[in-house]
Structures are given as structure tokens and as C-alpha cells.
N, C-alpha and C positions, 0 to 999 in steps of 0.2 A: 592494491588491486592485483588480482591474479591474472596472468596471461598464460593460456595453455592451448594446445592443439589437441582436439579429441574428436572422436566420432560422435554422431548423434546418440547412439546407444550408450556410450560411456557418459556423455553429458547427462542423459536422462537418469542413469543410475546415480551419478554424483548429486544431482539436484533433488532426487528423491530422498537422499540422506540429509541434504540441507533442510528440506521442509520438515522432516521427522525430528531433527535435532534443534530446530529453531524454537524460540519462545513465541507462541502465538497467542494474541489477545484480541478479543472482540470488544470494542468500545460500546458502552451503553447508549441507547437511543439512536437518533438519526442526526446527521450533520448537513450543513449547506454552506455555500459560499456567500460572503458579502463583499462588496467592492467599495473602495474609497479612492478618490483621485490621488494620484501619485504625490501631488504637492500638499496633501492633507493627511499625512501619516499620523496615526495615534496608536497607542498600545492597546491591543485587544486581549485581555487576560485569559479569556476562555478558548482562544484559538489554539488548535493543535498544529496548525501550519500557517505560514504567512509567505506569500510569494508575490512578485510584481512583474509587470511588463513596462512598456513605455508610458502607459496611461493610468493604470490602476494598481493599488495594493489589493490583493485578494486574500481574504481570511477564511479559513475553514473552521467553522464554529458549530457548537452543538445547538440543536433545536430544529424545528420543522420550518421550512420556508413555504409561504403561500404563493410566491411568484416564480421561484426557481426549482431546480431539481433537489431532491432529498437523497442522501447517501448513507449507507451503512459503512462504518469505518472499522478496519481491523489492522493489526500491526504485527510485524515480525521483527524480533531481535535475533541476530544470527550468532551462532557459536563462534568464539574467537578462533582464528587460525583454520577456519573451514572455508574452502573456496566456494563462495556463493555467486561467482560471476555467471551471468546469464539467467539468474533466477527470475528476474522481472519478466523477461520475454518468455521464459519457459512456462511460468504459472499463468501469465496473461493469455498465452496461446491455449493452454488447457481450459481456462475459463471460457474463452471464446468458442472453442470447439464443443464443450459440454453444455454451456448455457446460452450461447449466442450473444453474450454481452461483452462490451469493453469494460475496462476499469481505468482508474487513474492511480498513479503512485507518486508519493512525495517522500523523499529520503532525508534522513538526518543522520547525525553521528553522536554516539555516546561511547566514549572509549572505555568506560567502566563496565559496559555490557557488550563487549565484543566488537565495537566499531559501528559500522553502518546499520541503520534500522530503516524499515519501510513502513509508511502508512499507506494502506490501500483503500480505495473507495469504490463502491459499486452501487448501482441503482438500488434503493431501499427495497423495491418490490421483488428482487431476486436474492436478497440476502440470506434467507433460510437455505435455498438451494446451494448458494455459494459456500456457506459454512459447511454444509454436508459434503460438498466436493473436497474442501480442504481437509476435513477430518478423514475422508476416504484416502486422500493422498498421503496423509500422515500415518495411515495404518490404524 
């Protein structure tokens, strides 16, 4: 993890390069969360993310939910040795400013593809606008 002191302007320029150089992928379809009691874990093979709190395991799975929110999911893999610190806050702020929506981010690690990668989720109904914004930021 990189630790640096820089101005807002320098950070903006650096993170603009990060988004341009990152691998960006939009997953097909929509996703939703399913919950299972923490003492009832099982493997959910279609899940792209699994996380838990004190009470439940939460699985992010493909498909449309009739009872909960539906999300569009996209992913960034970052170039190795590129300082991406602050990226989540930077992009989340731009999305909120431009589209008025929050997002969620779940991180993982793949050392063969540069290290940390991010799965981002947004409300399905704004996904086209969000993808356009990301393409605009990527140039």
C-alpha cells in the first residue's frame, strides 16, 4: 500500500491515470445479495463475493431479486506498481456528484494481475449512466 502526501490536484491527476490504465470489465446481467445465517455456511459457486458480519453470510450472486435491490457490477484490476491509493473515494465521489448515487465496493487480491482488484456495485437503474461516466473518465 502506498502512503503519500499530495495536493488534491496531484491526486486527481494520478487517479485519472489509474482509471485509464486499469482493466475495466462490466459483468453481464444484474446481481443481488442473498443472506444465510452465520452458523449455516455453504459454498455458493456463482457468488462473486462473500462477506459476513456477526449474524449473516452475505453472497453477491447473479440474477434478479424480487424482494431486494438489483445491482450492476463492474470490476477494476489495477496495473502493478501503480499507486491506486484513494481510488475508491475518488471515483465514488465523482459518481455521487454526477449521478447522485452511492455505490458499494468489495475488494479482492490477485497477485498475478497486479494485486488488489475492486468489484463495484451500483443500482441497476443507473448503470448505463455510470458506465458512460467511467468511459468519459477513461478518455
